[in-house]
C-alpha positions as CSV (number, residue, x, y, z in Angstrom):
1,M,-19.0,-24.3,12.9
2,G,-15.3,-24.5,13.6
3,K,-14.1,-21.8,11.2
4,Y,-16.0,-18.9,12.7
5,C,-14.9,-16.4,15.5
6,E,-17.7,-15.8,18.0
7,V,-16.1,-12.5,19.1
8,C,-15.5,-10.6,15.9
9,N,-17.7,-12.6,13.5
10,K,-14.7,-13.4,11.3
11,G,-15.5,-16.3,9.0
12,T,-14.2,-17.9,5.8
13,M,-13.5,-15.8,2.8
14,S,-13.5,-16.9,-0.8
15,G,-11.6,-16.0,-3.9
16,N,-9.6,-17.3,-6.8
17,L,-6.6,-19.6,-6.9
18,V,-4.6,-18.3,-9.8
19,S,-2.0,-20.6,-11.4
20,H,1.1,-19.6,-13.3
21,S,-0.9,-20.0,-16.6
22,N,-3.5,-17.6,-15.1
23,R,-6.2,-20.2,-14.8
24,K,-8.6,-19.4,-12.0
25,T,-10.4,-21.8,-9.7
26,R,-12.4,-21.0,-6.6
27,R,-10.8,-21.5,-3.1
28,S,-11.5,-20.4,0.4
29,W,-9.4,-18.9,3.2
30,A,-10.3,-19.8,6.8
31,P,-9.3,-17.8,9.9
32,N,-7.1,-19.3,12.6
33,V,-9.8,-20.2,15.1
34,Q,-9.1,-21.9,18.4
35,H,-11.6,-23.6,20.8
36,V,-10.6,-22.0,24.1
37,R,-12.1,-21.4,27.5
38,V,-12.8,-17.7,28.1
39,L,-14.5,-15.7,30.8
40,V,-17.9,-14.3,29.8
41,N,-19.6,-12.2,32.5
42,G,-17.3,-13.9,35.1
43,V,-18.4,-17.4,34.0
44,P,-15.9,-19.7,32.1
45,R,-17.3,-20.8,28.7
46,R,-15.8,-22.6,25.7
47,M,-15.9,-20.4,22.5
48,N,-14.4,-20.4,19.1
49,V,-12.1,-17.4,19.1
50,C,-9.6,-16.3,16.3
51,T,-6.0,-15.8,17.3
52,R,-6.2,-12.1,16.5
53,C,-8.8,-11.6,19.2
54,L,-6.7,-13.7,21.6
55,R,-3.6,-11.7,20.9
56,S,-5.2,-8.2,21.1
57,G,-6.9,-9.0,24.4
58,K,-10.5,-8.8,23.3
59,V,-11.3,-11.9,25.5
60,A,-10.0,-13.0,28.9
61,R,-8.7,-16.5,29.0
62,S,-10.0,-18.8,31.8
63,I,-7.7,-21.2,33.7
């Protein structure tokens, strides 16, 4: 599951792609998810985290 944030549970969203002639087809939007090493209870672990959680400081990056 690459398009899923394990911190905030953000996943893909769906909606309509609307053309200039107003025809509608289904499409999906995926969050910007990065596979990074984070500290969970003092132990480094690889997680899928969205960039908003990384930027806001909800997770601590591991070196």
